[in-house]
C-alpha positions in Angstrom: 0.1 0.2 -0.1 1.0 2.9 -0.7 2.1 6.0 2.1 2.2 9.6 0.8 2.6 12.2 3.9 3.8 15.2 1.6 0.9 16.9 -0.3 -0.1 15.4 -3.8 1.7 16.0 -7.1 -0.9 16.9 -9.9 -4.0 14.8 -11.1 -2.7 11.5 -12.6 1.1 11.9 -13.0 3.4 10.2 -10.4 7.1 11.0 -10.1 8.2 9.8 -7.5 9.7 7.1 -9.6 12.4 5.9 -6.5 9.7 6.2 -4.2 9.4 3.4 -0.9 5.9 2.6 -1.9 7.1 1.5 -5.5 9.8 -0.6 -4.8 7.3 -1.9 -1.7 5.2 -3.5 -4.5 7.6 -4.0 -6.8 9.2 -6.0 -4.2 6.9 -8.9 -4.8 8.6 -9.7 -8.5 12.6 -10.6 -6.9 14.6 -13.2 -6.8 14.2 -13.7 -2.6 10.2 -14.0 -3.5 11.0 -16.0 -6.4 12.6 -18.8 -4.7 10.2 -18.1 -1.1 6.9 -18.6 -3.6 5.8 -19.7 -6.5 2.7 -17.6 -6.4 2.3 -14.3 -4.3 -1.4 -12.4 -4.3 -0.8 -8.7 -3.4 -3.8 -6.8 -2.3 -4.3 -3.4 -0.7 -5.7 -2.6 2.3 -8.7 -1.1 0.9 -9.6 -4.0 -0.3 -12.2 -6.3 2.0 -13.0 -10.1 1.7 -16.4 -10.3 3.4 -18.8 -7.4 2.2 -19.3 -9.1 -1.0 -20.9 -11.8 1.5 -21.9 -9.9 3.9 -24.7 -8.3 0.5 -25.5 -11.2 -1.0 -29.1 -12.9 -1.0 -27.4 -15.9 -0.5 -25.9 -15.4 2.9 -22.5 -15.0 3.9 -22.1 -19.1 4.1 -22.9 -20.0 0.3 -20.3 -16.3 -0.2 -17.3 -18.7 1.2 -18.0 -22.2 -0.1 -18.1 -19.8 -3.8 -14.8 -18.7 -2.7 -13.8 -22.4 -1.4 -15.1 -23.9 -4.7 -12.6 -20.8 -6.8 -9.6 -21.6 -5.1 -9.7 -25.3 -5.3 -10.0 -25.0 -8.9 -8.1 -21.3 -10.4 -4.8 -21.2 -8.2 -4.1 -24.8 -9.5 -5.1 -23.9 -12.8 -3.2 -19.9 -12.8 -0.3 -22.2 -11.5 -0.1 -23.9 -14.7 -0.4 -21.3 -17.0 2.0 -19.7 -19.1 0.9 -16.4 -17.2 3.1 -14.3 -14.7 -0.2 -11.9 -13.6 -3.5 -12.6 -13.2 -5.5 -9.5 -12.7 -8.6 -7.5 -13.3 -9.0 -3.9 -16.1 -10.5 -1.2 -14.7 -10.9 2.7 -15.9 -8.0 3.6 -16.0 -5.1 0.6 -16.9 -5.0 -2.9 -18.3 -4.6 -3.9 -14.9 -6.0 -2.8 -11.7 -3.5 -3.1 -8.9 -5.5 -3.1 -5.7 -5.8 -6.9 -6.4 -3.9 -9.0 -8.3 -2.3 -12.4 -8.7 1.9 -12.6 -9.8 4.4 -15.4 -10.3 7.7 -14.2 -9.1 9.9 -13.9 -12.1 13.8 -12.8 -11.7 14.4 -11.9 -14.9 11.1 -9.5 -14.9 12.6 -8.0 -11.4 15.3 -7.2 -13.0 14.0 -5.7 -16.4 11.8 -3.3 -13.8 14.5 -2.1 -11.9 16.1 -1.5 -14.8 14.0 0.9 -15.6 13.5 2.9 -12.7 16.5 3.2 -12.0 17.3 5.3 -15.6 14.7 8.0 -13.1 12.9 8.6 -16.4 8.9 9.0 -17.1 6.9 10.8 -19.6 2.6 10.8 -19.5 3.5 10.6 -23.7 6.3 7.5 -23.5 6.0 6.2 -20.0 9.6 4.7 -18.4 12.6 5.4 -19.9 10.7 6.9 -23.2 9.6 3.5 -24.5 7.0 4.5 -26.4 3.2 4.9 -26.3 0.7 2.4 -24.6 -0.6 1.2 -28.0 2.8 1.3 -30.0 3.8 -1.4 -27.2 0.9 -3.3 -27.7 -0.1 -6.4 -31.0 -3.0 -4.6 -32.9 -5.5 -7.9 -31.1 -4.1 -7.0 -27.2 -5.2 -2.9 -28.1 -8.2 -3.8 -30.2 -10.0 -6.3 -27.9 -12.2 -6.1 -24.7 -11.9 -5.0 -22.2 -8.8 -3.8 -22.9 -9.4 -1.4 -25.4 -12.5 0.8 -22.9 -9.0 1.5 -20.2 -7.9 5.3 -20.5 -4.5 3.7 -21.3 -6.1 2.2 -24.2 -8.7 4.4 -25.4 -5.9 8.2 -25.2 -2.8 6.6 -25.8 -1.3 7.6 -22.6 0.8 7.0 -20.3 -1.2 9.7 -18.1 -3.1 7.4 -16.0 -3.6 6.5 -12.2 -0.3 5.3 -11.1 0.8 5.0 -14.1 4.3 6.4 -13.4 3.9 4.1 -10.2 3.1 0.1 -10.4 -0.1 0.5 -12.5 2.4 1.6 -15.3 5.4 -0.6 -14.6 3.7 -3.9 -14.3 1.2 -2.8 -17.2 4.3 -2.2 -19.6 6.5 -5.4 -18.0 3.7 -8.2 -17.8 1.5 -7.1 -20.4 3.6 -6.0 -23.0 6.7 -6.5 -23.2 6.3 -9.7 -22.4 2.0 -10.7 -23.2 1.9 -12.4 -19.6 -1.1 -11.3 -18.0 -4.7 -13.2 -17.8 -7.4 -11.3 -16.8 -9.7 -12.9 -15.1 -12.9 -14.1 -15.6 -14.9 -15.6 -13.0 -18.2 -14.1 -12.2 -19.1 -16.3 -8.7 -16.6 -14.9 -5.7 -15.6 -11.7 -5.7 -13.7 -9.2 -3.8 -15.1 -5.3 -2.5 -12.4 -2.8 -3.1 -13.1 0.4 -2.2 -10.9 1.9 -3.9 -11.1 6.5 -4.6 -12.9 8.5 -2.2 -15.2 5.4 -0.9 -12.8 4.4 1.4 -14.9 4.3 4.9 -12.1 6.2 6.8 -12.0 9.3 4.0 -13.8 12.8 4.9 -16.6 12.3 6.5 -16.4 8.5 6.4 -19.0 6.2 5.2 -20.2 1.9 5.1 -21.1 1.6 8.7 -21.2 -2.4 8.1 -17.3 -1.6 8.0 -17.1 -0.7 11.5 -19.8 -2.9 12.5 -17.1 -5.5 11.1 -14.6 -4.2 12.8 -16.6 -4.6 16.2 -16.6 -0.4 16.9 -20.8 -0.3 16.6 -23.5 -3.3 17.6 -25.0 -3.2 14.0 -24.1 -3.4 10.9 -26.8 -0.3 10.0 -27.4 -0.1 7.0 -29.9 -2.5 7.1 -33.2 -1.8 5.4 -35.8 -0.6 8.0 -33.6 1.4 9.8 -33.6 4.8 11.0 -31.6 5.1 13.7 -27.3 4.6 13.6 -26.5 2.0 15.6 -24.7 2.3 19.0 -20.9 2.7 19.2 -19.3 -0.4 21.4 -16.6 1.2 24.5 -14.7 -1.7 23.6 -14.5 -3.8 20.0 -17.1 -6.7 20.5 -15.4 -10.5 20.7 -12.2 -10.9 20.6 -11.0 -8.2 18.6 -8.1 -5.8 20.7 -7.3 -2.1 19.9 -4.7 -0.9 17.2 -3.1 2.4 16.6 -5.9 3.1 13.7 -8.9 2.4 16.2 -8.7 6.6 17.6 -9.5 7.8 13.6 -12.5 5.0 13.6 -13.9 6.3 16.3 -13.4 9.8 15.4 -15.3 8.7 12.0 -17.8 6.7 13.1 -19.2 9.1 15.5 -19.5 11.4 12.6 -20.8 9.0 10.8 -23.6 8.0 13.4 -24.5 12.1 14.9 -24.9 13.5 11.5 -28.8 13.3 10.3 -28.7 14.6 6.9 -25.5 12.1 6.5 -27.6 8.7 5.8 -27.1 8.1 2.7 -23.0 7.4 3.7 -24.2 4.7 6.2 -23.9 2.4 3.1 -20.9 1.2 1.8 -19.3 2.1 -2.1 -17.1 1.1 -3.9 -17.0 -1.5 -6.9 -16.4 -5.0 -6.7 -13.6 -6.9 -8.0 -12.9 -10.7 -9.6 -10.6 -12.7 -8.2 -9.5 -15.3 -10.5 
């Protein structure tokens, strides 16, 4: 995950090419990972494993059964496949790096580090002025849905969210240079991604069920017939222990439960993404 204490740069542009967050992400690919793991699942800290099941009409138990079936079938299948990255596109990039499967590779790692060490990036030509996105892709790849629905392809630009960070680097190496990307296709199992401003803890807060699952309130808060907010609990419910984020979470919950005009924020926002 990325920690940026300084003011953000202009929209989409990310020139901090050697910043620790990008190396943390690319550290999933290097030799030490290659020798320790056959497969790595990288997930941002704003991805929720249970939100989709919680609001499913079939219930959490059915959702967990679907998850078990998907993992049992798809993990061995991906391991046997020639692909080295399994991911889902979003509006910006062929792969949303908030949730992605990777097979570590020494060669890919060294290739990525070499690009980073050039310290060259432009929103038109990408890392080390490698070229415009469509020029680096085969015609078949560039014209195939959902690839050709992304901002990167339609506008033929690297000026996308995280284009000068992980989404640009991984797209260049795994997708364009090595054609090693496999797109997810299984619809019966998804995870919820609180991307952008939909994160429950940002601004005025949102998604009371998120804080219910943390044990901070006594009910989910988004029940259809609910007219009053849940109660804030003095200590976390169950066996949960308070962590460093708890003071912030309590402030957010207090805002959510006392703002009578903000009931629309009790529900969760974001998007659900395929895992396989």
